[in-house]
C-alpha positions in Angstrom: 145.5 211.4 13.4 147.5 208.1 13.9 145.8 205.2 15.7 146.5 205.0 19.4 148.3 202.0 20.5 147.3 199.4 23.2 150.2 200.6 25.4 149.0 204.2 25.6 145.5 203.4 26.2 146.5 200.9 29.2 148.6 203.8 30.5 145.3 205.9 30.5 142.9 203.1 31.8 143.6 203.7 35.4 142.5 207.3 35.1 139.7 206.4 32.7 138.5 204.1 35.5 138.8 206.7 38.0 137.0 209.2 35.9 139.4 211.9 35.8 140.3 212.0 32.0 139.0 215.0 30.1 136.1 214.4 27.7 138.5 214.3 24.6 140.5 211.5 26.3 137.5 209.4 27.2 136.1 209.5 23.7 139.7 208.2 22.4 139.8 205.4 25.1 136.1 204.3 24.1 136.8 204.3 20.6 139.8 201.9 21.3 138.0 199.7 23.7 135.1 199.3 21.0 137.8 197.4 18.9 140.1 196.1 21.2 139.1 193.1 23.3 142.6 192.9 25.2 142.4 196.6 26.4 138.4 196.0 27.3 139.4 193.1 29.5 142.3 195.1 31.1 139.8 198.0 31.8 137.3 195.4 33.4 139.8 193.9 35.8 141.0 197.4 36.8 137.1 198.2 37.7 136.9 195.0 39.6 140.3 195.3 41.8 139.3 198.3 43.8 136.0 196.7 44.9 137.5 193.2 45.6 141.0 194.0 46.7 141.4 197.6 48.0 138.5 197.5 50.5 140.1 194.4 52.4 143.5 196.5 52.7 141.6 199.5 53.8 139.9 197.2 56.5 143.2 195.8 57.7 144.8 199.5 57.9 141.8 200.8 59.7 141.9 197.9 62.2 145.6 198.3 62.8 145.3 202.1 63.2 142.4 201.6 65.6 144.6 199.2 67.7 147.3 201.6 67.8 145.0 204.6 68.9 143.7 202.5 71.5 147.0 201.6 73.0 148.0 205.2 72.7 144.9 206.3 74.5 145.6 203.7 77.4 149.2 205.0 77.6 148.1 208.4 77.7 145.3 207.7 80.4 148.2 205.9 82.4 150.9 208.6 81.9 148.1 211.3 83.1 147.2 209.1 86.1 150.7 208.7 87.1 151.4 212.3 86.7 148.6 213.3 88.7 149.6 210.7 91.6 152.9 212.3 91.6 151.5 215.8 91.7 149.5 215.0 94.6 152.2 213.1 96.5 154.6 216.1 95.9 151.9 218.3 97.2 151.1 216.2 100.2 154.9 216.1 101.0 155.3 219.9 100.7 152.3 220.5 102.8 153.5 218.1 105.5 157.0 219.6 105.3 155.8 223.2 105.4 153.1 222.8 108.2 154.1 219.7 110.4 157.8 219.1 110.0 159.4 220.5 113.4 162.6 221.4 114.2 164.2 222.2 117.5 164.9 225.6 118.6 168.3 226.2 120.7 168.0 227.9 123.8 170.1 230.8 122.7 167.4 231.3 119.8 164.4 230.8 121.8 164.2 234.5 123.1 162.8 232.9 126.4 162.7 235.6 129.1 160.6 236.6 132.1 157.6 238.8 131.5 157.5 242.3 132.7 155.4 241.7 135.5 157.4 238.6 136.8 154.7 236.2 136.7 155.5 234.4 133.5 158.0 233.0 131.0 157.4 234.2 127.7 159.0 234.4 124.2 158.9 236.5 121.2 160.3 234.0 119.0 158.2 232.4 116.4 157.4 228.6 117.7 155.1 225.8 116.7 155.1 223.8 120.1 156.4 224.1 123.7 157.1 220.7 124.9 157.2 220.4 128.7 157.5 217.6 131.4 157.5 217.3 135.1 158.9 214.0 136.3 157.8 214.2 140.1 155.1 216.0 141.6 155.9 219.6 142.3 155.6 218.9 146.1 158.5 216.4 145.7 160.7 218.4 143.4 159.1 221.5 141.9 161.1 221.2 138.5 159.8 221.5 135.1 161.7 220.9 131.8 160.8 222.2 128.4 162.1 223.2 124.8 160.6 224.9 121.7 160.1 223.7 118.4 158.9 225.6 115.1 158.0 224.8 111.6 158.3 226.6 108.1 154.6 227.6 108.4 155.2 228.9 111.8 158.0 231.0 110.7 156.1 232.4 107.7 153.0 233.3 109.7 154.5 234.5 112.8 152.6 237.9 114.1 155.7 239.1 116.0 153.7 239.2 119.1 154.8 238.0 122.5 153.4 234.6 123.8 153.3 233.2 127.4 155.0 229.9 128.2 154.6 229.0 131.9 153.0 230.7 135.0 155.8 231.2 137.5 154.0 233.2 140.1 155.3 231.8 143.3 152.3 232.8 145.2 150.0 230.3 143.2 152.3 227.3 142.2 154.7 225.0 143.8 157.0 225.4 140.8 160.7 226.1 141.9 162.7 225.8 138.9 162.4 225.7 134.9 165.0 224.2 132.7 165.6 224.4 128.9 166.6 221.0 127.7 169.2 220.7 124.9 168.4 218.9 121.6 169.9 215.6 122.3 167.7 215.1 125.4 164.5 216.5 123.8 163.1 213.0 123.3 163.0 212.6 127.1 160.6 215.7 127.6 158.4 214.4 124.7 158.4 210.5 125.3 159.3 210.3 129.0 162.2 208.6 130.6 162.9 205.0 129.4 160.8 202.7 131.4 160.7 201.0 133.8 162.2 203.1 136.4 161.3 201.4 139.5 161.7 203.7 142.3 161.1 207.4 142.9 165.0 207.5 143.9 165.9 206.3 140.4 163.6 208.9 138.9 165.3 211.6 141.0 169.0 210.6 139.8 167.7 210.8 136.2 166.0 214.4 137.1 169.3 215.6 138.4 171.4 214.1 135.3 168.9 216.0 133.1 169.4 219.2 135.0 173.1 219.0 134.7 172.9 219.2 131.0 170.0 221.7 130.6 170.0 225.6 131.0 168.3 226.8 134.1 166.0 229.7 132.7 163.9 230.6 136.0 164.2 230.0 139.7 161.8 230.6 142.3 163.0 233.8 144.5 162.5 231.8 147.7 164.1 228.7 146.4 167.0 227.2 148.5 168.5 225.6 145.4 171.9 227.3 144.0 
């Protein structure tokens, strides 16, 4: 067998130091190291290098990795929080829109009519609220204005039952006329006439104007009004 060269041994030394050579290869390297000071020193340097240098590099890599993981964790938490907030806001908006967002019901869609016994105004239309107002005491004017609104929730949960709106029994009330107000005047019913209206006469003028644009849906049989 020819003598193994230093170059071959030095190629094997990294595996020798890591103890992954076969037994025969280890014996060959050992025999060479017994007679070669240069290769012995090379082997010692290899043994020392992982201890003195590699751990420091590993520590830096670990620190960098930890920092990256920390940043990613914060980003993930922030993203999750923003997503949750967005879902809550969206859900709240949908809930409000479904349950509380009102829209005006035109008179021709209101299904308002007189009850079979003639004592009340009723509707078989799904509605959320009936807004009504009287701007003078019945003793002075006897007029009632109103309109209906609905919501998506009201439409979805409507039980198709008739519901009462106003008692119009002339024996028990001074009510004489009831008007259904158009959309563009609905705010007057809900909020009242713009103030101040100084006198009763001025208020009566405003009431007559409102009557002229509204739909008369009921009139007391004995009313003198045309």
